Residue, then its C-alpha position, 0 to 999 in steps of 0.5 A: m943585549k936583551f936576552p930571551p925569557m929565562y936566559r941571564t946570559l947568552v954566550p957562544l959555546d966554544r970548544v976551547a973556552h968550554r972544554e972543561l965544562r960539565m953539565r949535571t943531567d940530573w938537575t930538575q930545577l927551573g928557577q928561571a921559569v918561576g915568574m913566567n906566565s907563558v912560554f913560546l909553543n911550536a905548532v908541533e906541540f899543540a897536540e900535547a900541550c892542548r890537554e894541559f895549557p890554554i894555547v893563545f896567540v900574541r903579537t911579538g917583536e916590533t912593527k915594520d913598515g907599518q905592518a903588524a908585529p908577527l904572531a906567536p903561539l904561547a902556552v899559558m901557565g899563569l893567569l897573572s903577570g909573574e905567576n907560573n902555576f906549573i913551577n912548585s916551591e922547589k922550583r920544579f915543573t909539575g905539569e905532564y908536558a914540558p914545552a920544548y922552550l923549557r926543555r932546551y934551557p940553558f941552550s939556545m941557537a942565536r944569530l950573533d950578528e943581525s946581518d948574518e943568517s947563520l945560527v950558533i949554539c949558545i948557553d946561559e953560563q950562569w945556569e946552576a947545573f954547569g960546572k967543572e966538577a960534577g956532571e957530564r962533559l960537553f967536549d972531550d979532551q980533543g975538543e970534540p963534542t961528546e954524545l951528550l952534546k951531539n944529541l943536544v945539537k940535534f934537539l936544537e936543530t929540530y927545535e929551530a926547524e919547528v920554529e920556522r914552520t910555526r912562523k909560517v903557520c902564524a903568518m897564514l893565520d894572520e893573513s886569514g883574519v880568523l883570529e881576534p882579540m879575546r878576554f877571559e874572566a874567572t871568579v873562583d871560591g869567592q876569590p877576587k875576579v881574575e881578568v886576562e886580556g891581550f891575546l888573540a884566539v880563533n873566531h869560530d864564525k870567521l873560520m866558518q866563513l872562509p872561502d872553500a879554497k882557503v879551507v882546503e889550503f888550511h886543511r892541507a897545511g894542517l891548520l884546521q887541526l891546529l885551530e881545533m886543538h887551540r879551541m879545545s885548549m881554551s877550556n883550560m883557562g878555567r882549570l888554570a884559575n882553579k889551580r891558581v886558587q889551590a896553590a894559594 
């Protein structure tokens, strides 16, 4: 089984098997994100994320029936593969805004069977902040969810709802044809040139050429705002190149 980035295992959370499980809520290390140069970003996060990260689009998954793989937005955290300039030597996140993908770890909602549409709460059992001695319990003595777990479930449900909304937004963008492959180059303080490619970004000319009816549709769906935040975020590519040099 292939696990999502960051996750070493995905085990269904069980009120019997995990009744004694405790979670340290003071744990701030994100060692699993050290080698991740980008993370999935929900559309609702663009307003916060665009101030700090370049937001790009990539194709994820596999093609089906000759159709291109679906689009997904990513917050870029490193210009090279295996590089994350927002995780310090102590494995702590140093940015001002942490994408929800990072904040949900070590929890996730997943389908146990591809033929089953229902989602179940899963955990990465190998997370260092899980244990049976220190931290807060997820279940009480009767096997009922504690307030901590109830709040986590609400967060995960909201996250999944936003994932679905983001899928629809990306499908509309893909169908419109306003995104195209782009590349970025940077040379900072005499360092070797950094080249980034393999992502898609909005083509301003194509956006301006959209029919009026499509512009109205984009406006009502909130896509024009999202595209503007995406466009503004691309200036962070240069800042990320500088950040990379400063961390060297």
